[in-house]
MDTraj code that builds the backbone (N, CA, C; nanometers):
import mdtraj as md
import numpy as np

residues = "MET PRO ALA PRO ARG LEU ILE LEU LEU GLY PRO PRO GLY ALA GLY LYS GLY THR GLN ALA LYS ARG LEU ALA GLU ARG TRP ASN TRP ARG HIS ILE ALA THR GLY ASP LEU PHE ARG ASP ALA VAL ARG LYS GLU SER PRO LEU GLY LYS GLN VAL LYS PRO ILE LEU GLU ALA GLY GLY LEU VAL SER ASN GLU LEU VAL VAL GLY LEU VAL ARG GLU THR LEU ALA GLU GLU ILE GLY ALA ASP ARG GLY ILE ILE PHE ASP GLY PHE PRO ARG THR LEU PRO GLN ALA ILE ALA LEU ASP GLU PHE LEU MET GLN TYR ASN GLN SER ILE THR THR VAL VAL LEU ILE ASN THR GLY ASP ASP ILE VAL VAL HIS ARG VAL ALA GLN ARG ARG SER CYS GLU ASP CYS GLY ALA ILE PHE ASN LEU MET HIS LYS PRO PRO ALA ARG PRO GLY ARG CYS ASP ALA CYS GLY GLY LYS LEU TYR GLN ARG ALA ASP ASP ARG GLU ALA THR VAL ARG ALA ARG GLN ARG LYS TYR TRP SER GLU THR ALA PRO LEU ILE GLU PHE TYR ARG THR ARG GLY LEU LEU THR GLU ILE PRO GLY ASP LEU PRO LEU ASP VAL VAL THR ALA SER VAL GLU ARG ALA VAL SER GLY ARG ARG".split()
xyz = np.array([
    [2.5817, 0.7075, 2.9384],
    [2.5921, 0.8516, 2.9342],
    [2.6759, 0.8814, 2.8130],
    [2.6512, 1.0124, 2.7518],
    [2.7202, 1.0456, 2.6332],
    [2.8718, 1.0695, 2.6511],
    [2.9382, 1.0405, 2.5558],
    [3.0942, 1.0725, 2.5558],
    [3.1146, 1.2121, 2.5762],
    [3.2170, 1.2442, 2.6576],
    [3.2360, 1.3896, 2.7040],
    [3.2871, 1.4663, 2.5854],
    [3.2559, 1.5874, 2.5767],
    [3.2920, 1.6901, 2.4844],
    [3.3541, 1.7998, 2.5614],
    [3.4897, 1.7938, 2.5753],
    [3.5529, 1.8841, 2.6753],
    [3.6292, 1.9856, 2.6078],
    [3.6158, 2.1128, 2.6635],
    [3.6947, 2.2295, 2.6128],
    [3.7948, 2.2570, 2.7262],
    [3.9278, 2.2794, 2.6932],
    [4.0174, 2.3304, 2.7726],
    [4.0682, 2.4713, 2.7263],
    [4.0329, 2.5581, 2.8235],
    [4.0563, 2.7013, 2.8033],
    [4.1943, 2.7459, 2.8792],
    [4.2483, 2.8591, 2.8278],
    [4.3910, 2.9192, 2.8974],
    [4.4675, 2.9632, 2.8033],
    [4.5531, 3.0654, 2.8504],
    [4.6394, 3.1336, 2.7632],
    [4.7418, 3.0522, 2.6965],
    [4.8035, 3.0803, 2.5913],
    [4.9198, 3.0080, 2.5298],
    [5.0222, 2.9841, 2.6280],
    [5.0517, 2.8501, 2.6524],
    [5.1569, 2.8030, 2.7472],
    [5.1109, 2.7720, 2.8844],
    [4.9734, 2.7696, 2.9003],
    [4.9071, 2.7472, 3.0417],
    [4.9175, 2.6056, 3.0918],
    [4.9472, 2.5087, 2.9764],
    [4.9403, 2.3761, 2.9979],
    [4.8388, 2.2936, 2.9606],
    [4.7505, 2.3537, 2.8566],
    [4.6369, 2.2888, 2.8023],
    [4.6826, 2.1597, 2.7252],
    [4.7795, 2.1902, 2.6523],
    [4.8450, 2.0705, 2.5565],
    [4.8870, 1.9649, 2.6368],
    [4.9710, 1.9823, 2.7411],
    [5.0020, 1.8616, 2.8228],
    [4.8858, 1.7845, 2.8924],
    [4.7892, 1.8644, 2.9440],
    [4.6872, 1.7944, 3.0073],
    [4.5947, 1.7247, 2.8960],
    [4.5786, 1.7854, 2.7847],
    [4.4936, 1.7168, 2.6738],
    [4.5649, 1.5895, 2.6362],
    [4.6946, 1.5944, 2.6229],
    [4.7670, 1.4600, 2.5976],
    [4.7385, 1.3589, 2.6843],
    [4.7691, 1.4069, 2.8069],
    [4.7469, 1.2940, 2.9340],
    [4.6148, 1.2289, 2.9184],
    [4.5156, 1.3092, 2.9264],
    [4.3589, 1.2636, 2.9242],
    [4.3461, 1.1849, 2.7971],
    [4.3978, 1.2254, 2.6699],
    [4.3718, 1.1540, 2.5556],
    [4.4327, 1.0105, 2.5448],
    [4.5495, 1.0085, 2.6126],
    [4.6247, 0.8768, 2.6108],
    [4.5757, 0.7881, 2.7160],
    [4.5090, 0.8512, 2.8375],
    [4.4586, 0.7604, 2.9498],
    [4.3129, 0.7076, 2.9178],
    [4.2398, 0.7863, 2.8488],
    [4.1015, 0.7542, 2.8242],
    [4.0721, 0.7197, 2.6676],
    [4.1728, 0.7118, 2.5809],
    [4.1596, 0.7021, 2.4374],
    [4.0444, 0.8164, 2.3993],
    [4.0716, 0.9373, 2.4381],
    [3.9812, 1.0478, 2.3669],
    [4.0594, 1.0980, 2.2609],
    [3.9744, 1.1723, 2.1651],
    [4.0384, 1.2285, 2.0552],
    [4.0853, 1.3752, 2.0973],
    [4.2161, 1.4076, 2.0703],
    [4.2575, 1.5353, 2.1197],
    [4.2620, 1.6422, 1.9922],
    [4.1954, 1.7395, 1.9755],
    [4.1776, 1.8336, 1.8702],
    [4.2561, 1.9646, 1.9119],
    [4.3699, 1.9656, 1.8691],
    [4.4492, 2.1121, 1.9122],
    [4.4620, 2.1764, 1.7893],
    [4.4141, 2.3038, 1.7828],
    [4.4221, 2.3755, 1.6408],
    [4.5592, 2.4227, 1.6184],
    [4.6258, 2.4481, 1.7276],
    [4.7723, 2.5034, 1.7044],
    [4.8471, 2.3875, 1.6361],
    [4.8405, 2.2666, 1.6732],
    [4.9113, 2.1439, 1.6074],
    [4.8571, 2.1347, 1.4576],
    [4.7230, 2.1426, 1.4339],
    [4.6624, 2.1340, 1.3113],
    [4.7364, 2.2542, 1.2128],
    [4.7423, 2.3654, 1.2719],
    [4.7927, 2.4852, 1.1852],
    [4.9582, 2.4543, 1.1587],
    [5.0371, 2.4225, 1.2665],
    [5.1622, 2.3926, 1.2357],
    [5.1894, 2.2733, 1.1376],
    [5.1046, 2.1842, 1.1426],
    [5.1166, 2.0753, 1.0411],
    [5.0954, 2.1316, 0.9118],
    [4.9972, 2.2248, 0.8954],
    [4.9784, 2.2787, 0.7739],
    [5.0925, 2.3547, 0.7192],
    [5.1592, 2.4404, 0.8144],
    [5.2553, 2.5159, 0.7758],
    [5.3842, 2.4311, 0.7187],
    [5.4157, 2.3187, 0.7981],
    [5.5085, 2.2201, 0.7560],
    [5.4952, 2.1739, 0.6342],
    [5.3769, 2.1421, 0.5873],
    [5.3479, 2.0735, 0.4688],
    [5.3340, 2.1767, 0.3639],
    [5.3504, 2.3119, 0.3906],
    [5.3153, 2.4214, 0.3101],
    [5.1902, 2.3978, 0.2199],
    [5.0996, 2.3678, 0.2901],
    [4.9554, 2.3603, 0.2132],
    [4.9126, 2.5081, 0.2012],
    [4.8187, 2.5234, 0.1201],
    [4.7409, 2.6594, 0.0931],
    [4.7127, 2.7231, 0.2301],
    [4.6469, 2.6517, 0.3150],
    [4.6125, 2.7053, 0.4389],
    [4.7429, 2.7338, 0.5163],
    [4.8443, 2.6493, 0.5119],
    [4.9714, 2.6633, 0.5843],
    [5.0331, 2.7957, 0.5363],
    [5.0233, 2.8259, 0.4064],
    [5.0860, 2.9481, 0.3586],
    [5.0148, 3.0687, 0.4186],
    [4.8830, 3.0480, 0.4303],
    [4.7962, 3.1657, 0.4915],
    [4.8173, 3.2068, 0.6349],
    [4.8365, 3.1106, 0.7020],
    [4.8540, 3.1302, 0.8441],
    [4.9999, 3.1441, 0.9005],
    [5.0986, 3.1080, 0.8360],
    [5.2399, 3.1146, 0.8723],
    [5.2789, 3.2553, 0.9207],
    [5.2500, 3.3623, 0.8259],
    [5.2852, 3.5013, 0.8668],
    [5.2179, 3.5414, 1.0021],
    [5.0917, 3.4974, 1.0158],
    [5.0142, 3.5320, 1.1351],
    [5.0634, 3.4869, 1.2608],
    [5.1131, 3.3356, 1.2491],
    [5.1836, 3.2781, 1.3666],
    [5.3013, 3.3221, 1.4033],
    [5.3846, 3.3638, 1.2868],
    [5.5189, 3.4188, 1.3190],
    [5.5020, 3.5687, 1.3853],
    [5.4021, 3.6207, 1.3497],
    [5.3780, 3.7652, 1.4117],
    [5.3057, 3.7685, 1.5467],
    [5.2739, 3.6345, 1.5949],
    [5.2061, 3.6356, 1.7233],
    [5.0688, 3.6666, 1.7124],
    [4.9994, 3.6707, 1.5913],
    [4.8636, 3.6995, 1.5727],
    [4.7787, 3.5686, 1.6114],
    [4.6465, 3.5800, 1.5934],
    [4.5564, 3.4682, 1.5976],
    [4.4884, 3.4611, 1.4688],
    [4.4739, 3.3473, 1.4298],
    [4.4191, 3.3174, 1.2937],
    [4.2666, 3.3395, 1.2873],
    [4.2092, 3.3940, 1.1814],
    [4.0731, 3.4377, 1.1774],
    [3.9642, 3.3348, 1.2046],
    [3.8354, 3.3677, 1.2515],
    [3.7435, 3.2713, 1.2915],
    [3.7126, 3.1790, 1.1767],
    [3.7065, 3.2428, 1.0573],
    [3.6591, 3.1687, 0.9451],
    [3.7515, 3.0324, 0.9232],
    [3.8972, 3.0787, 0.9336],
    [3.9803, 2.9619, 0.8917],
    [3.9778, 2.8691, 1.0092],
    [3.9852, 2.9030, 1.1314],
    [3.9833, 2.8255, 1.2387],
    [3.8582, 2.7208, 1.2319],
    [3.7450, 2.7762, 1.2336],
    [3.6205, 2.6950, 1.2309],
    [3.6205, 2.6199, 1.1121],
    [3.6520, 2.6369, 0.9958],
    [3.6709, 2.5564, 0.8825],
    [3.7554, 2.4380, 0.9059],
    [3.8647, 2.4550, 0.9615],
    [3.9467, 2.3401, 1.0014],
    [3.9070, 2.2517, 1.1036],
    [3.8458, 2.3087, 1.2041],
    [3.7914, 2.2170, 1.3075],
    [3.6709, 2.1327, 1.2512],
    [3.5923, 2.2084, 1.1739],
    [3.4606, 2.1305, 1.1179],
    [3.5189, 2.0143, 1.0301],
    [3.6169, 2.0359, 0.9580],
    [3.6875, 1.9215, 0.8844],
    [3.7182, 1.8099, 0.9686],
    [3.7989, 1.8498, 1.0726],
    [3.8536, 1.7378, 1.1457],
    [3.7312, 1.6716, 1.2357],
    [3.6265, 1.7399, 1.2897],
    [3.5287, 1.6754, 1.3594],
    [3.4346, 1.5969, 1.2665],
    [3.4206, 1.6217, 1.1470],
    [3.3505, 1.5376, 1.0505],
    [3.4021, 1.4005, 1.0541],
    [3.5167, 1.3676, 1.0660],
    [3.5974, 1.2459, 1.0734],
    [3.5717, 1.1706, 1.1952],
    [3.5351, 1.2602, 1.3137],
    [3.5361, 1.2128, 1.4471],
    [3.4029, 1.2016, 1.5135],
    [3.3038, 1.2790, 1.4661],
    [3.1817, 1.3097, 1.5436],
    [3.1036, 1.1781, 1.5636],
    [3.1078, 1.0788, 1.4772],
    [3.0247, 0.9552, 1.5143],
    [3.0883, 0.8595, 1.5977],
    [3.2000, 0.8829, 1.6298],
    [3.2782, 0.7877, 1.7286],
    [3.2415, 0.7954, 1.8698],
    [3.2166, 0.6810, 1.9374],
    [3.1698, 0.6756, 2.0631],
    [3.2870, 0.6997, 2.1805],
    [3.3487, 0.8164, 2.1702],
    [3.4583, 0.8337, 2.2586],
    [3.4658, 0.9801, 2.2807],
    [3.5316, 1.0215, 2.3913],
    [3.5454, 1.1666, 2.4214],
    [3.6302, 1.2377, 2.3210],
    [3.5930, 1.3750, 2.3199],
    [3.6716, 1.4713, 2.2479],
    [3.7192, 1.5793, 2.3348],
    [3.8433, 1.6187, 2.3111],
    [3.9058, 1.7276, 2.3861],
    [3.9491, 1.8341, 2.2907],
    [3.8973, 1.9531, 2.3190],
    [3.9183, 2.0699, 2.2268],
    [4.0307, 2.1509, 2.3073],
    [4.1425, 2.1762, 2.2520],
    [4.2584, 2.2335, 2.2985],
    [4.2847, 2.3638, 2.2281],
    [4.2560, 2.4831, 2.2789],
    [4.2863, 2.6054, 2.1950],
    [4.1656, 2.6467, 2.1050],
    [4.0606, 2.5854, 2.1191],
    [3.9363, 2.5981, 2.0440],
    [3.8186, 2.5831, 2.1461],
    [3.7096, 2.6566, 2.1256],
    [3.6952, 2.7819, 2.0628],
    [3.7948, 2.8955, 2.1379],
    [3.8230, 2.9899, 2.0620],
    [3.9038, 3.1043, 2.1323],
    [3.8145, 3.2318, 2.1394],
    [3.7036, 3.2387, 2.0591],
    [3.6334, 3.3625, 2.0547],
    [3.4795, 3.3217, 2.0663],
    [3.4074, 3.4032, 2.0964],
    [3.2543, 3.3845, 2.0986],
    [3.1848, 3.3367, 1.9558],
    [3.2326, 3.3916, 1.8538],
    [3.1743, 3.3338, 1.7311],
    [3.2157, 3.2027, 1.7006],
    [3.3386, 3.1606, 1.7582],
    [3.3861, 3.0289, 1.7298],
    [3.3018, 2.9318, 1.8172],
    [3.2710, 2.9738, 1.9409],
    [3.1920, 2.8894, 2.0478],
    [3.0535, 2.8694, 1.9711],
    [2.9946, 2.9786, 1.9374],
    [2.8517, 2.9574, 1.8634],
    [2.8610, 2.8645, 1.7437],
    [2.9735, 2.8851, 1.6743],
    [2.9812, 2.7942, 1.5447],
    [3.0008, 2.6330, 1.5977],
    [3.0811, 2.6172, 1.6885],
    [3.0808, 2.4754, 1.7579],
    [2.9470, 2.4300, 1.7971],
    [2.8739, 2.5121, 1.8786],
    [2.7441, 2.4617, 1.9325],
    [2.6636, 2.4279, 1.8267],
    [2.6577, 2.5152, 1.7135],
    [2.5693, 2.4873, 1.5893],
    [2.6024, 2.3552, 1.5253],
    [2.7368, 2.3166, 1.5253],
    [2.7917, 2.2052, 1.4541],
    [2.7359, 2.0740, 1.5277],
    [2.7647, 2.0758, 1.6666],
    [2.7444, 1.9709, 1.7433],
    [2.5865, 1.9473, 1.7657],
    [2.5149, 2.0458, 1.7534],
    [2.3568, 2.0379, 1.7506],
    [2.3158, 1.9589, 1.6342],
    [2.3826, 1.9624, 1.5166],
    [2.3431, 1.8871, 1.4117],
    [2.3294, 1.7309, 1.4253],
    [2.4208, 1.6945, 1.5414],
    [2.4332, 1.5459, 1.5618],
    [2.3748, 1.5353, 1.7070],
    [2.2941, 1.6206, 1.7527],
    [2.2218, 1.6184, 1.8800],
    [2.3321, 1.6068, 1.9918],
    [2.4363, 1.6727, 1.9916],
    [2.5415, 1.6491, 2.0953],
    [2.5717, 1.8130, 2.1260],
    [2.6410, 1.8167, 2.2509],
    [2.6843, 1.9486, 2.3038],
    [2.8042, 1.9487, 2.3963],
    [2.8593, 2.0528, 2.4098],
    [2.9619, 2.0682, 2.5044],
    [2.9252, 2.0175, 2.6486],
    [3.0084, 1.9234, 2.7200],
    [2.9646, 1.8841, 2.8472],
    [3.0455, 1.9356, 2.9434],
    [3.1641, 1.9855, 2.9383],
    [3.2492, 2.0506, 3.0482],
    [3.3534, 2.1465, 2.9878],
    [3.3723, 2.2544, 3.0455],
    [3.4746, 2.3510, 3.0008],
    [3.5679, 2.3782, 3.1326],
    [3.6996, 2.3622, 3.1004],
    [3.7899, 2.3908, 3.2099],
    [3.8821, 2.4969, 3.1750],
    [3.8892, 2.5946, 3.2664],
    [3.9797, 2.7147, 3.2381],
    [4.1187, 2.6753, 3.3290],
    [4.2132, 2.6711, 3.2620],
    [4.3612, 2.6432, 3.3332],
    [4.4114, 2.7857, 3.3303],
    [4.4002, 2.8466, 3.4689],
    [4.4324, 2.9815, 3.4730],
    [4.5745, 2.9849, 3.5313],
    [4.6712, 3.0357, 3.4374],
    [4.8161, 3.0283, 3.4808],
    [4.8471, 3.1780, 3.4543],
    [4.9372, 3.2210, 3.5516],
    [4.9914, 3.3716, 3.5549],
    [5.0638, 3.4033, 3.4230],
    [5.0655, 3.5015, 3.3611],
    [5.1261, 3.5498, 3.2434],
    [5.2846, 3.5260, 3.2542],
    [5.3413, 3.5787, 3.3670],
    [5.4927, 3.5563, 3.3797],
    [5.5339, 3.4064, 3.3922],
    [5.4520, 3.3349, 3.4629],
    [5.4831, 3.1911, 3.4558],
    [5.4781, 3.1191, 3.3323],
    [5.3782, 3.1622, 3.2447],
    [5.3721, 3.1120, 3.1056],
    [5.4867, 3.1490, 3.0188],
    [5.5216, 3.2863, 3.0379],
    [5.6579, 3.3302, 2.9678],
    [5.7659, 3.2378, 2.9724],
    [5.7791, 3.2163, 3.1081],
    [5.9109, 3.1350, 3.1564],
    [5.8994, 3.0002, 3.1177],
    [5.7883, 2.9427, 3.1094],
    [5.7620, 2.8049, 3.0560],
    [5.7926, 2.7930, 2.9122],
    [5.7196, 2.8754, 2.8452],
    [5.7359, 2.8712, 2.6948],
    [5.8742, 2.9149, 2.6453],
    [5.9498, 2.9964, 2.7108],
    [6.0824, 3.0327, 2.6642],
    [6.1859, 2.8986, 2.6679],
    [6.1455, 2.8085, 2.7478],
    [6.2298, 2.6804, 2.7665],
    [6.1812, 2.5721, 2.6726],
    [6.0727, 2.5933, 2.5842],
    [6.0228, 2.4798, 2.4998],
    [6.1138, 2.4872, 2.3743],
    [6.1394, 2.3689, 2.3375],
    [6.1972, 2.3183, 2.1881],
    [6.1250, 2.2227, 2.1289],
    [6.1156, 2.2354, 2.0013],
    [6.0395, 2.1538, 1.9051],
    [6.1434, 2.0733, 1.8000],
    [6.1002, 1.9594, 1.7819],
    [6.1893, 1.8770, 1.6706],
    [6.1499, 1.9302, 1.5284],
    [6.2410, 1.9529, 1.4549],
    [6.2097, 1.9902, 1.3125],
    [6.1634, 1.8753, 1.2289],
    [6.1705, 1.7631, 1.2716],
    [6.1416, 1.6506, 1.1849],
    [6.0134, 1.5826, 1.2333],
    [5.9748, 1.5589, 1.3513],
    [5.8741, 1.4824, 1.4008],
    [5.7675, 1.5712, 1.4857],
    [5.8150, 1.6970, 1.5261],
    [5.7335, 1.7938, 1.5877],
    [5.7208, 1.7710, 1.7526],
    [5.8024, 1.6529, 1.7894],
    [5.8074, 1.6457, 1.9386],
    [5.8444, 1.7664, 2.0172],
    [5.7920, 1.7754, 2.1271],
    [5.8230, 1.9115, 2.2161],
    [5.8841, 1.8715, 2.3346],
    [5.9842, 1.9462, 2.3728],
    [6.0567, 1.9245, 2.4967],
    [6.0674, 2.0429, 2.5743],
    [6.1069, 2.0535, 2.6988],
    [6.1181, 2.1525, 2.7889],
    [6.2511, 2.1555, 2.8465],
    [6.3506, 2.2509, 2.8378],
    [6.4844, 2.2342, 2.8830],
    [6.4755, 2.2340, 3.0324],
    [6.3853, 2.2585, 3.1125],
    [6.3800, 2.2499, 3.2553],
    [6.3153, 2.1330, 3.3068],
    [6.1856, 2.1034, 3.2491],
    [6.1132, 1.9910, 3.3070],
    [6.1050, 1.8575, 3.2121],
    [6.1548, 1.8703, 3.0914],
    [6.1404, 1.7599, 2.9967],
    [6.2617, 1.7806, 2.9085],
    [6.3739, 1.7705, 2.9575],
    [6.4917, 1.7983, 2.8552],
    [6.5223, 1.6797, 2.7729],
    [6.5865, 1.6879, 2.6468],
    [6.6305, 1.5812, 2.5815],
    [6.7460, 1.5146, 2.6287],
    [6.7523, 1.3788, 2.6004],
    [6.8686, 1.3044, 2.6505],
    [7.0016, 1.3657, 2.5982],
    [6.9934, 1.4120, 2.4599],
    [7.1134, 1.4673, 2.4023],
    [7.0701, 1.6162, 2.3697],
    [7.1603, 1.7045, 2.4127],
    [7.1351, 1.8455, 2.4012],
    [7.1087, 1.8818, 2.2376],
    [7.0045, 1.9460, 2.2100],
    [6.9633, 1.9797, 2.0766],
    [6.9211, 1.8851, 1.9714],
    [6.8886, 1.7475, 2.0526],
    [6.8600, 1.6508, 1.9616],
    [6.7284, 1.5747, 2.0176],
    [6.6262, 1.5535, 1.9245],
    [6.5084, 1.4791, 1.9601],
    [6.5332, 1.3317, 2.0159],
    [6.4661, 1.3020, 2.1293],
    [6.4821, 1.1716, 2.1747],
    [6.4141, 1.0642, 2.0856],
    [6.2973, 1.1144, 2.0195],
    [6.2135, 1.0060, 1.9404],
    [6.2843, 0.9695, 1.8062],
    [6.3428, 1.0858, 1.7323],
    [6.3928, 1.0513, 1.5943],
    [6.5290, 1.1050, 1.5773],
    [6.5832, 1.1675, 1.6754],
    [6.7239, 1.2356, 1.6530],
    [6.7183, 1.3573, 1.5650],
    [6.6083, 1.4177, 1.5499],
    [6.6028, 1.5402, 1.4589],
    [6.6564, 1.6522, 1.5375],
    [6.6966, 1.7666, 1.4775],
    [6.7290, 1.8921, 1.5395],
    [6.6224, 1.9776, 1.6196],
    [6.6482, 2.0078, 1.7358],
    [6.5418, 2.0902, 1.8130],
    [6.5761, 2.2428, 1.7870],
    [6.4600, 2.3132, 1.7869],
    [6.4746, 2.4581, 1.7720],
    [6.3500, 2.5236, 1.8598],
    [6.3861, 2.6513, 1.8619],
    [6.2745, 2.7329, 1.9408],
    [6.1877, 2.8065, 1.8410],
    [6.0518, 2.7633, 1.8270],
    [5.9607, 2.8297, 1.7308],
    [5.9594, 2.9759, 1.7429],
    [5.9286, 3.0469, 1.6370],
    [5.9059, 3.1792, 1.6526],
    [5.7975, 3.2341, 1.7533],
    [5.6942, 3.1396, 1.7575],
    [5.5902, 3.1838, 1.8606],
    [5.6054, 3.1337, 1.9848],
    [5.7386, 3.0859, 2.0262],
    [5.7805, 3.0561, 2.1691],
    [5.8650, 3.1616, 2.2222],
    [5.9029, 3.2656, 2.1494],
    [5.9841, 3.3741, 2.1914],
    [5.8970, 3.4533, 2.2870],
    [5.9575, 3.5362, 2.3789],
    [5.9049, 3.6174, 2.4767],
    [5.8154, 3.7246, 2.4168],
    [5.8638, 3.7960, 2.3249],
    [5.7859, 3.9095, 2.2759],
    [5.6526, 3.8573, 2.2122],
    [5.6727, 3.7345, 2.1441],
    [5.5622, 3.6738, 2.0597],
    [5.4531, 3.6276, 2.1435],
    [5.5188, 3.5498, 2.2696],
    [5.4192, 3.5093, 2.3619],
    [5.3323, 3.6086, 2.4341],
    [5.4000, 3.7300, 2.4846],
    [5.3236, 3.8355, 2.5314],
    [5.2248, 3.8918, 2.4463],
    [5.2628, 3.9027, 2.3303],
    [5.1544, 3.9621, 2.2241],
    [5.0438, 3.8725, 2.2272],
    [5.0556, 3.7389, 2.2116],
    [4.9582, 3.6350, 2.2023],
    [4.8631, 3.6458, 2.3321],
    [4.9430, 3.6537, 2.4495],
    [4.8721, 3.6602, 2.5700],
    [4.7702, 3.7800, 2.5683],
    [4.8141, 3.9063, 2.5372],
    [4.7290, 4.0146, 2.5320],
    [4.6014, 3.9891, 2.4355],
    [4.6405, 3.9327, 2.3198],
    [4.5319, 3.9183, 2.2350],
    [4.4366, 3.8160, 2.2897],
    [4.5000, 3.7124, 2.3440],
    [4.4099, 3.5820, 2.3988],
    [4.3063, 3.6507, 2.4970],
    [4.3483, 3.7165, 2.5975],
    [4.2695, 3.7661, 2.7173],
    [4.1646, 3.8643, 2.6559],
    [4.2062, 3.9443, 2.5625],
    [4.1104, 4.0524, 2.5160],
    [3.9948, 3.9651, 2.4453],
    [4.0292, 3.8633, 2.3646],
    [3.9273, 3.7984, 2.3006],
    [3.8439, 3.6917, 2.3706],
    [3.8895, 3.6306, 2.4744],
    [3.8716, 3.5218, 2.5412],
    [3.7697, 3.5540, 2.6651],
    [3.7874, 3.6642, 2.7120],
    [3.7082, 3.7137, 2.8305],
    [3.5761, 3.6942, 2.8102],
    [3.5006, 3.7266, 2.7170],
    [3.3533, 3.7074, 2.6899],
    [3.3284, 3.5607, 2.6670],
    [3.4166, 3.4728, 2.6279],
    [3.3955, 3.3221, 2.6054],
    [3.3975, 3.2586, 2.7482],
    [3.4843, 3.3038, 2.8336],
    [3.4848, 3.2567, 2.9683],
    [3.3324, 3.2853, 3.0267],
    [3.2949, 3.3969, 3.0219],
    [3.1610, 3.4301, 3.0883],
    [3.0433, 3.3516, 3.0149],
    [3.0733, 3.3436, 2.8869],
    [2.9554, 3.2692, 2.8073],
    [2.9393, 3.1220, 2.8634],
    [3.0586, 3.0609, 2.9137],
    [3.0554, 2.9082, 2.9515],
    [3.0122, 2.9307, 3.1033],
    [3.0599, 3.0290, 3.1748],
    [3.0380, 3.0268, 3.3112],
    [2.8752, 3.0384, 3.3504],
    [2.8150, 3.1228, 3.2645],
    [2.6815, 3.1588, 3.2806],
    [2.5921, 3.0282, 3.2374],
    [2.6445, 2.9285, 3.1617],
    [2.5807, 2.8217, 3.1415],
    [2.6029, 2.6884, 3.2354],
    [2.6954, 2.7346, 3.3395],
    [2.7140, 2.6457, 3.4495],
    [2.8207, 2.5206, 3.3943],
    [2.8801, 2.5542, 3.2978],
    [2.9862, 2.4526, 3.2249],
    [3.1297, 2.4802, 3.2835],
    [3.1615, 2.5910, 3.3426],
    [3.3016, 2.6342, 3.3462],
    [3.3414, 2.5911, 3.4958],
    [3.4731, 2.5273, 3.4764],
    [3.5448, 2.4995, 3.6192],
    [3.6704, 2.5781, 3.5887],
    [3.7265, 2.6535, 3.6951],
    [3.8564, 2.7024, 3.6939],
    [3.9565, 2.6366, 3.7782],
    [4.0739, 2.6104, 3.7264],
    [4.1755, 2.5443, 3.7867],
    [4.3031, 2.6203, 3.7862],
    [4.3792, 2.6529, 3.9083],
    [4.5075, 2.7162, 3.8859],
    [4.6036, 2.6423, 3.8236],
    [4.6850, 2.6895, 3.7085],
    [4.7717, 2.6282, 3.6311],
    [4.9100, 2.6137, 3.6887],
    [4.9284, 2.6732, 3.7988],
    [5.0748, 2.6531, 3.8574],
    [5.0759, 2.5435, 3.9513],
    [4.9821, 2.4768, 3.9770],
    [4.9831, 2.3487, 4.0672],
    [5.0538, 2.2337, 4.0033],
    [5.0984, 2.1555, 4.0763],
    [5.1881, 2.0333, 4.0247],
    [5.1056, 1.9583, 3.9079],
    [5.1730, 1.8994, 3.8082],
    [5.1117, 1.8488, 3.6905],
    [5.0032, 1.7547, 3.7371],
    [5.0285, 1.6551, 3.8078],
    [4.9364, 1.5530, 3.8553],
    [4.8149, 1.6136, 3.9211],
    [4.8287, 1.7170, 3.9835],
    [4.7135, 1.7684, 4.0695],
    [4.6299, 1.8437, 3.9807],
    [4.6818, 1.9152, 3.8597],
    [4.5995, 1.9797, 3.7493],
    [4.5252, 1.8495, 3.6871],
    [4.5797, 1.7546, 3.6427],
    [4.5239, 1.6469, 3.5708],
    [4.4000, 1.5894, 3.6539],
    [4.4237, 1.5479, 3.8036],
    [4.3297, 1.5008, 3.8562],
    [4.2075, 1.6149, 3.8931],
    [4.2399, 1.7302, 3.8816],
    [4.1332, 1.8340, 3.9017],
    [4.0513, 1.8400, 3.7702],
    [4.1142, 1.8294, 3.6528],
    [4.0406, 1.8342, 3.5157],
    [3.9457, 1.7012, 3.5239],
    [4.0112, 1.5883, 3.5613],
    [3.9225, 1.4710, 3.5600],
    [3.8053, 1.4693, 3.6414],
    [3.8053, 1.5265, 3.7612],
    [3.7105, 1.5551, 3.8460],
    [3.5942, 1.6348, 3.7908],
    [3.6373, 1.7384, 3.7278],
    [3.5502, 1.8415, 3.6515],
    [3.4799, 1.7692, 3.5455],
    [3.5369, 1.6742, 3.4667],
    [3.4735, 1.6052, 3.3704],
    [3.3731, 1.4968, 3.4223],
    [3.4214, 1.4295, 3.5231],
    [3.3319, 1.3164, 3.5752],
    [3.2132, 1.3817, 3.6508],
    [3.2186, 1.4990, 3.6940],
    [3.1082, 1.5637, 3.7597],
    [3.0232, 1.6220, 3.6809],
    [3.0202, 1.6108, 3.5565],
    [2.9397, 1.6573, 3.4378],
    [2.8948, 1.5733, 3.3506],
    [2.9400, 1.4505, 3.3673],
    [2.9061, 1.3418, 3.2723],
    [2.7600, 1.2913, 3.3029],
])
top = md.Topology()
chain = top.add_chain()
for i, resn in enumerate(residues, 1):
    res = top.add_residue(resn, chain, resSeq=i)
    for name in ("N", "CA", "C"):
        top.add_atom(name, md.element.get_by_symbol(name[0]), res)
traj = md.Trajectory(xyz[None], top)
């Protein structure tokens, strides 16, 4: 059977990243998270990072062209490997989904499963407001569910923890409105192709993980 090509959909803060990391570690799949790729570019102050920094800080979404170009670059290094790939936060729009299909078709591959982690907006805002990131290594903590051993310090490297600009409530709500307006057609796009499974994101963490795994195994 072909290695899975899994897309995790859901608003910012729905839990996509947590589930993607769990699956990637358990099954040795590649986790491609556009948010992480862009934040890394911002930290390095690369030309791309300088372009996207003001967009992210304002709660906006990066253009299709920039996102697709970044993902294609990353996929070119991974596409021949015989292991699963998890797309976290990509595609976010219909043009991005079509571009991904066209890229995979060049290698006789296709998306095998799409999971929508559907979490209420208020729950997401509460979750994200508790999130803190390490200035040095990028590790993420949650003051309620995964607090650091020392307040304000990273468990991994001892770096200072801070709240990212895109984790503040006003920014999160702006990103939610933008996400749902642009992603609704994408949800229907995958639903009509019979690829979409919807999972409530407010269930216990292990339950959501098990549900995603069932969705993947049922379509491999």
